[in-house]
C-alpha positions as CSV (number, residue, x, y, z in Angstrom):
1,M,-8.5,-19.1,10.2
2,N,-5.1,-18.7,9.1
3,S,-3.6,-15.9,10.0
4,I,-3.2,-13.5,7.1
5,I,0.6,-11.5,6.9
6,I,1.2,-8.5,5.0
7,L,4.7,-7.2,4.1
8,A,4.5,-3.9,2.2
9,D,6.8,-2.1,0.7
10,D,6.0,1.2,2.2
11,L,3.5,2.8,4.6
12,T,0.2,3.7,3.2
13,G,0.0,0.3,0.7
14,A,0.3,-1.4,4.1
15,C,-2.7,0.5,5.2
16,D,-4.9,-0.3,1.8
17,C,-4.2,-3.9,1.9
18,A,-4.4,-4.6,5.1
19,A,-8.1,-2.6,5.0
20,Q,-9.3,-5.3,2.3
21,F,-10.1,-7.2,4.5
22,T,-11.7,-4.7,7.4
23,K,-14.6,-4.9,5.4
24,H,-15.6,-8.6,6.6
25,G,-15.1,-7.3,9.8
26,V,-12.2,-8.3,10.4
27,L,-9.4,-5.8,12.5
28,A,-6.0,-4.7,10.8
29,R,-3.3,-4.3,12.7
30,V,-0.3,-2.7,10.8
31,V,3.1,-2.2,12.3
32,V,4.7,0.8,10.8
33,S,7.9,0.9,12.8
34,E,11.4,-1.7,11.2
35,E,11.6,-2.4,15.0
36,L,8.5,-4.6,14.9
37,T,7.3,-3.9,18.5
38,L,4.3,-6.9,18.1
39,Q,5.0,-10.0,19.5
40,K,3.6,-13.0,17.0
41,E,1.3,-13.6,19.7
42,A,-0.3,-9.7,20.1
43,C,-1.3,-10.0,16.2
44,H,-4.7,-9.9,15.2
45,T,-5.7,-12.4,12.4
46,V,-4.2,-10.0,10.0
47,C,-0.6,-7.9,10.5
48,S,1.2,-5.2,8.5
49,Y,4.3,-4.9,8.2
50,N,5.7,-1.9,6.9
51,V,9.2,-3.0,5.5
52,D,9.6,1.0,4.2
53,S,11.9,-1.5,1.2
54,R,10.3,0.6,-1.9
55,M,14.1,2.6,-2.2
56,L,16.6,0.7,-0.8
57,S,19.7,-1.0,-2.3
58,E,19.2,-4.8,-3.2
59,Q,20.4,-6.1,-0.4
60,M,19.8,-3.7,2.3
61,A,15.9,-4.5,0.6
62,K,16.7,-8.3,1.1
63,D,17.6,-8.2,4.5
64,A,15.4,-6.0,5.2
65,I,11.9,-8.5,4.3
66,R,13.6,-11.4,5.5
67,K,14.1,-9.4,8.9
68,V,10.5,-9.3,9.0
69,F,9.9,-12.8,7.4
70,Q,11.7,-14.6,10.6
71,K,10.0,-12.8,13.1
72,A,6.1,-12.3,11.9
73,Y,5.8,-15.8,10.4
74,R,3.9,-18.7,11.4
75,D,3.2,-22.2,10.2
76,D,-0.7,-21.3,10.1
77,S,0.3,-18.2,7.7
78,H,-0.8,-16.5,4.7
79,V,2.4,-15.3,3.3
80,I,1.4,-11.3,0.7
81,L,4.3,-9.7,-0.5
82,K,2.4,-6.2,-1.5
83,M,4.4,-5.4,-4.8
84,D,3.8,-1.7,-6.7
85,T,1.0,-2.0,-9.4
86,A,3.3,0.8,-11.3
87,L,6.1,-2.1,-11.2
88,R,8.1,0.2,-8.6
89,G,10.7,-0.8,-5.7
90,N,12.0,-4.7,-5.4
91,A,9.3,-7.1,-5.6
92,G,11.6,-9.1,-7.5
93,Y,14.4,-9.4,-5.0
94,E,12.0,-9.5,-2.0
95,I,10.1,-12.9,-3.7
96,D,14.0,-14.2,-4.5
97,A,14.5,-13.5,-0.5
98,L,11.0,-14.4,1.1
99,L,11.5,-18.0,-1.4
100,R,14.7,-18.9,0.0
101,F,12.5,-19.9,3.6
102,K,11.2,-23.0,1.5
103,C,7.9,-22.1,2.8
104,F,5.7,-22.1,-0.2
105,D,5.4,-24.3,-3.0
106,A,4.6,-22.0,-5.2
107,C,4.7,-17.7,-6.3
108,I,1.6,-16.0,-7.7
109,V,1.5,-12.6,-9.3
110,L,-1.1,-10.6,-9.3
111,P,-0.2,-6.9,-9.6
112,A,-4.0,-6.0,-11.2
113,I,-6.4,-3.2,-9.2
114,P,-9.3,-3.7,-12.0
115,D,-11.3,-1.3,-9.2
116,L,-8.6,1.7,-10.1
117,S,-8.0,0.6,-13.2
118,R,-5.1,-1.1,-12.7
119,L,-4.7,-3.5,-15.4
120,T,-2.8,-6.4,-16.3
121,L,-3.3,-7.8,-19.9
122,N,-1.3,-9.9,-22.0
123,G,1.7,-9.5,-19.4
124,Y,2.3,-5.1,-19.8
125,Q,0.9,-2.8,-17.0
126,Y,-2.0,-0.5,-18.3
127,I,-3.1,2.1,-15.8
128,D,-6.1,4.1,-16.5
129,G,-6.6,2.5,-19.8
130,K,-2.6,3.5,-21.3
131,L,0.4,1.4,-21.0
132,L,2.6,2.0,-17.5
133,N,5.9,3.2,-19.6
134,E,2.9,6.2,-21.2
135,T,1.8,7.5,-17.6
136,F,3.3,10.0,-15.2
137,F,5.1,7.2,-13.6
138,A,7.7,6.5,-15.8
139,D,9.1,10.8,-15.0
140,D,9.0,9.7,-11.5
141,R,12.5,11.2,-11.3
142,H,12.7,9.4,-7.2
143,N,10.7,5.8,-8.6
144,H,12.6,4.5,-11.4
145,V,10.0,2.8,-13.6
146,D,12.5,0.1,-16.2
147,S,9.9,-1.8,-17.7
148,Y,6.0,-1.7,-18.2
149,R,6.1,-5.7,-18.9
150,V,5.8,-7.5,-15.3
151,S,7.2,-11.1,-15.8
152,D,10.0,-8.6,-17.6
153,F,9.9,-6.6,-14.1
154,I,10.5,-9.5,-12.2
155,S,13.2,-10.6,-14.3
156,M,15.3,-8.3,-14.1
157,Q,15.7,-8.9,-10.7
158,S,14.5,-12.9,-9.6
159,K,17.1,-15.5,-10.4
160,R,13.7,-17.2,-11.3
161,E,11.8,-17.6,-14.1
162,T,8.3,-16.5,-14.4
163,I,5.9,-18.4,-15.8
164,P,2.8,-16.3,-18.0
165,I,-0.9,-16.7,-17.8
166,Y,-2.6,-15.0,-20.0
167,L,-6.6,-14.1,-19.7
168,N,-7.5,-16.6,-22.2
169,A,-6.4,-19.7,-20.2
170,I,-7.8,-17.9,-16.5
171,R,-11.1,-17.4,-18.8
172,D,-11.2,-21.0,-21.2
173,G,-10.3,-22.7,-17.7
174,D,-6.8,-23.6,-19.5
175,A,-5.2,-21.9,-16.7
176,P,-5.5,-25.7,-14.2
177,E,-3.9,-27.2,-17.5
178,I,-0.7,-24.5,-16.7
179,F,-0.5,-24.7,-12.6
180,K,-0.2,-28.5,-13.1
181,K,2.3,-28.9,-15.4
182,H,4.3,-27.3,-13.0
183,Q,3.3,-28.9,-9.6
184,N,7.2,-30.6,-9.3
185,T,8.7,-27.4,-10.7
186,N,10.5,-26.3,-7.2
187,C,8.6,-23.1,-6.5
188,P,7.4,-22.0,-9.4
189,V,6.7,-18.3,-10.0
190,F,3.2,-17.6,-12.0
191,V,2.6,-14.3,-13.5
192,S,-0.7,-13.6,-14.1
193,D,-3.2,-11.2,-16.7
194,A,-6.1,-9.9,-15.0
195,E,-9.0,-7.5,-16.0
196,T,-11.7,-7.8,-13.5
197,N,-12.4,-9.1,-9.4
198,D,-13.8,-12.3,-11.3
199,D,-10.5,-12.6,-13.0
200,I,-8.9,-12.7,-9.6
201,D,-10.8,-14.3,-8.1
202,D,-10.6,-17.3,-10.5
203,I,-6.7,-17.3,-11.1
204,L,-6.0,-17.2,-6.9
205,R,-9.5,-20.0,-6.3
206,M,-7.4,-22.2,-9.3
207,S,-4.0,-21.5,-7.8
208,M,-5.2,-22.8,-4.0
209,V,-6.5,-26.5,-5.7
210,F,-2.6,-27.4,-7.0
211,Y,-0.7,-25.4,-4.3
212,P,-1.5,-25.1,-0.7
213,R,1.2,-22.8,0.0
214,I,1.7,-20.0,-1.7
215,L,3.6,-16.8,-2.0
216,F,1.2,-13.8,-2.2
217,V,2.1,-10.8,-4.7
218,G,0.3,-8.6,-5.8
219,S,-1.7,-5.4,-4.2
220,L,-5.1,-3.6,-2.9
221,G,-6.5,-6.0,-5.8
222,L,-4.9,-9.1,-5.5
223,S,-5.9,-8.2,-0.9
224,S,-9.3,-8.3,-2.3
225,S,-9.9,-10.7,-3.7
226,L,-8.4,-13.4,-1.0
227,G,-11.0,-11.2,1.6
228,R,-13.3,-12.7,-0.6
229,I,-11.8,-16.3,-0.7
230,F,-11.6,-16.1,2.8
231,Y,-14.6,-14.6,4.9
232,G,-17.1,-14.9,1.6
233,M,-18.7,-11.5,0.1
234,P,-18.3,-8.5,2.4
235,E,-21.6,-7.3,3.7
236,M,-22.5,-4.1,2.3
237,K,-23.2,-1.2,5.4
238,A,-24.9,2.1,4.5
239,R,-21.8,4.5,4.9
240,R,-21.7,7.2,7.5
241,L,-20.4,10.8,7.0
242,K,-20.0,13.4,9.1
243,K,-17.1,16.4,8.8
244,R,-15.1,15.9,10.9
245,T,-12.2,18.4,12.8
246,V,-8.6,17.9,10.8
247,R,-5.4,18.2,10.3
248,G,-3.4,17.0,7.3
249,I,0.5,16.9,6.2
250,T,1.9,15.9,1.9
251,S,4.6,15.8,0.7
252,S,2.9,14.5,-2.7
253,I,4.3,15.2,-5.6
254,Y,1.2,13.8,-8.0
255,D,-0.6,16.3,-10.0
256,V,-3.9,14.2,-8.9
257,T,-3.1,15.0,-5.1
258,A,-2.8,18.7,-6.1
259,R,-6.1,18.0,-7.7
260,Q,-7.9,16.1,-4.3
261,I,-6.6,18.7,-1.9
262,A,-8.3,21.7,-4.8
263,K,-11.5,19.3,-4.6
264,A,-12.1,19.5,-0.8
265,Q,-11.0,23.6,-1.1
266,S,-13.7,24.4,-3.1
267,E,-16.6,22.4,-0.5
268,G,-15.3,24.5,2.3
269,L,-13.7,22.0,3.8
270,I,-10.6,23.0,4.7
271,K,-7.7,25.5,3.9
272,Y,-4.5,24.3,2.6
273,S,-0.6,26.4,3.7
274,K,2.2,26.0,1.8
275,V,6.5,25.2,3.5
276,Y,9.5,25.1,2.0
277,V,12.9,23.3,2.2
278,R,14.3,27.2,2.0
279,E,11.7,27.4,5.4
280,A,13.7,24.7,7.3
281,N,15.3,27.0,10.0
282,S,12.8,29.2,10.3
283,E,9.7,29.3,12.5
284,I,6.5,28.0,11.0
285,S,3.1,29.0,11.4
286,V,0.5,26.1,10.6
287,F,-2.2,24.8,11.6
288,S,-4.2,28.0,12.6
289,G,-7.0,26.9,11.0
290,S,-10.2,24.4,12.2
291,N,-9.4,22.1,8.7
292,E,-6.0,22.8,7.4
293,I,-3.4,20.5,5.2
294,V,-0.3,21.4,4.6
295,I,1.5,20.6,1.9
296,V,5.6,21.0,2.3
297,G,7.0,21.2,-1.5
298,D,10.3,21.3,-3.1
299,T,12.0,24.1,-4.4
300,E,14.2,25.2,-7.8
301,T,17.2,25.3,-5.6
302,H,16.5,22.3,-3.9
303,L,16.0,19.5,-6.9
304,D,16.9,16.5,-5.2
305,S,16.2,17.8,-1.8
306,S,13.8,14.5,0.0
307,D,15.5,13.4,2.7
308,M,15.6,17.3,3.2
309,I,11.7,18.0,2.8
310,Q,10.8,14.3,5.6
311,E,13.0,15.8,7.7
312,M,11.0,18.9,7.8
313,V,7.2,16.8,7.7
314,K,8.8,15.2,11.7
315,K,9.0,18.8,12.3
316,L,5.6,19.8,11.3
317,A,4.2,16.0,12.7
318,K,5.5,17.4,16.7
319,K,3.4,20.8,15.9
320,L,0.4,18.7,15.7
321,V,0.6,16.8,19.3
322,N,-0.6,20.3,21.4
323,Q,-3.7,20.9,18.6
324,D,-7.5,20.4,19.4
325,F,-8.5,18.3,16.2
326,E,-10.1,14.3,15.7
327,R,-8.1,13.3,12.7
328,L,-5.4,13.2,11.3
329,L,-4.9,12.9,7.0
330,I,-2.1,11.7,5.6
331,I,-1.2,11.9,1.8
332,G,2.0,9.9,0.3
333,G,3.4,6.8,1.6
334,N,6.7,8.7,2.7
335,T,4.9,10.9,3.8
336,A,2.8,9.0,6.0
337,Q,6.7,6.9,7.6
338,S,7.5,10.4,8.1
339,V,4.6,11.9,10.1
340,L,4.6,9.0,12.6
341,H,7.8,8.3,13.3
342,G,8.2,12.3,14.0
343,L,4.9,11.5,16.5
344,G,6.5,8.1,17.9
345,C,3.8,6.2,16.7
346,K,4.6,2.4,15.7
347,N,1.3,0.9,15.5
348,L,-2.1,1.3,14.1
349,Q,-5.5,-0.2,14.1
350,I,-7.5,0.2,10.9
351,E,-10.6,0.3,10.8
352,L,-12.2,1.0,7.5
353,Q,-11.4,1.3,3.6
354,I,-12.7,4.3,1.9
355,S,-13.5,4.3,-1.6
356,H,-11.0,1.6,-2.4
357,V,-7.3,3.5,-1.1
358,A,-8.0,4.8,1.6
359,A,-7.2,3.3,5.5
360,L,-9.3,4.6,8.3
361,G,-8.0,3.7,11.6
362,V,-6.3,5.1,15.1
363,M,-3.4,5.6,16.1
364,L,-1.9,3.1,18.8
365,D,1.5,4.7,20.7
366,G,2.9,7.7,20.8
367,A,1.9,11.3,21.0
368,L,-1.6,11.0,19.0
369,A,-1.9,7.7,20.5
370,G,-6.4,6.4,20.7
371,K,-6.0,9.7,17.7
372,E,-8.0,8.8,14.2
373,I,-5.9,9.0,11.2
374,V,-6.8,8.3,7.8
375,L,-3.9,7.4,5.0
376,K,-3.7,7.0,1.4
377,G,-0.9,6.7,-1.4
378,G,-0.2,9.2,-3.6
379,S,-1.3,9.0,-6.6
380,V,-4.3,7.4,-6.0
381,G,-7.5,8.1,-6.3
382,A,-10.5,10.2,-7.3
383,E,-10.8,13.6,-7.2
384,D,-13.2,13.7,-4.0
385,I,-11.1,11.2,-2.2
386,V,-10.5,13.8,0.4
387,I,-13.3,14.7,0.8
388,H,-14.3,11.1,2.2
389,M,-11.2,10.9,4.3
390,I,-12.9,14.1,6.1
391,C,-16.3,12.6,5.9
392,D,-16.4,9.2,6.5
393,E,-16.8,7.6,10.2
394,R,-15.1,4.5,11.9
395,K,-17.5,1.6,12.5
């Protein structure tokens, strides 16, 4: 089996995409640090690299993705560029940077995640039935959304012309003609609709007939589809549930995170406490209970203190070292990056996907080496996801 390389724009995305392959019995490694401590020969079948490029400038994002690709790529590799389904970040710039290596015959952009109601229809991105510009992502002050049409988002950054593939072309069987028409084009970039998992499976299978070396661009919906194509349908196993003792940290600004934590608290599974930037220089008393999640927050006097918040997260992470607990729970990509930096953890092994959006595994190095870890992005998941993050067991 060819190796699979995932190049992700944030840490939770790296874990999400890797977790899609664990449903097929494949162990997946996530490289947390840009230092890339894993060598090519030590790479698992699936190796996901956290490039951490979402909030970088154009040139820094290009440089970062090139650096990782040059160290990770092998001639037999399938490459997935993980992009944000809310059309934030630098996916267009990164596509240009990767295609310059001339390792690909085509690029296909598929940002839909049907299982999470994130769809691409007539070229436009929808989340929970709303156009992207009508969702809370439009007001994200840290990650501004410039477009809700996928081709426009890519074209704002990429110098390459995009070729749309709409839903009717997939379902009416016309997509192969589109692929065939552009076979003599220098690495065409296709942007595809998808409403269901079958749509994603179908368009990917069609594309592979015409282009043997594809740069796949998308998120966990695309990764899940490639898992089915490469390994077949996953074997459904009964879920094992057991309450774990946890410590958790989040600095997610999304309301959905607050609702998820409140739901777990209402079930008596956790308690939570809040700390603020203004407390950075004081002694903070946290992690005193058996199951506690610490929410690191902002204040009215520190409206743009993201860096200060993440420094606080690193400080809190170090308090975990002498704690007695079974599982570390993290919500939010920036939070995850800061926590693992504070713990000196550079590699994770992902073993289980939980409720589509959370990844469960083990820290392989750092101060908590061998400890279980479960993490997810701040903007995704059902209200009961934190309950499952606490209770779902490893294989």
